[in-house]
N, C-alpha and C positions, 0 to 999 in steps of 0.2 A: 721413794720411787725415783727411777731414773727417766730423764727425757730420752724419747726414741725417735729417730728418723729413719726410715728405709727408702732410698731413692734409686729409680733406675734412669736410664738415659732419656726414657720417654717421660717420666713422670715421679710424682712422689706417691709411694706405695702407702705408706703409714707415717703418721706423726702423732705421738702422744706419749703417756706414763706407762712404763712397764716395770714389774716387779724382778723380772729376770729375762735373759735373752741368751738362748743356746745358739751357738753357729757353727757352721763346718769349716774349721780351719784347715791350712794346706797339710797340717800334722795330725788331723783328727779333730772331734769335737771340743769346743770349750764353751763355758758359761760365763755371763757377766751378771753380777747382782748390783744392787744399790752401792754407791759409793765405791766402786771398782777403782782400783788403781788406773792411771792414763796408760793407754797403749794404743798401737797401730798394728793391725794384722791382716795379712793376706787370707781370702777366703776361697776355698775349693767348693767344687761342686756338691750339692747336697741340700739339706733343708734347714731353715730358719725356724726357730720355734720362740715364740714370744709368751712369756706369762703375763697376764693383766690381774688387775686389782678387781675387776668386775667383768661381766659378760659383755663380749663385742658386739655392738650393734651395727649391722651393715647399713650404709647409707647408699644412696642411689649412685654416688661416684666412687664407690669401693670397687678396685679392680677384681676381677674374677679369678686372677691368680692368688690371691690372698683368701687362704681357706680359715675358716673360724669353727671353733668347737668349743662353746662356752667361753670360759675365760683364756683359752689358747687360741693363739693365730700361728698358722703355719704358711712359708713361702718357699717354695722350691727354686733354687738359684743355680748358675753355672758356674759363678765365681764372683770375686768382688774384693772389697776392703773395707775394714771398720776402722774407726778412730773413737775412743773413749776419752773425755775429757771433762772435767769439772761436772761430774754426774751427768753428761749428755753423750748418748751413743748415735753417730752418724754412720750408716752403713750404705755403702755404694754397691749396688749389685747389677748383674746383668742375668 
């Protein structure tokens, strides 16, 4: 499992373990799995899809824009950047 953080200028949207993350790159969708090679990539407008090991439980501080469907999380974004290094992905989005 990889560590994942999704951050907006206002707040941290998600922090936890993920099996896979699908991101809208500038040139199309791409996916990162556990132990993915290091990378930095620009993100375009679209939807982030996060696959978890178990069903997501919404807390009282879970942002409304984070949509959950069982073991999947979705977040619509306008753009951003992702850095993957040492099995940790940090996604900065707007």
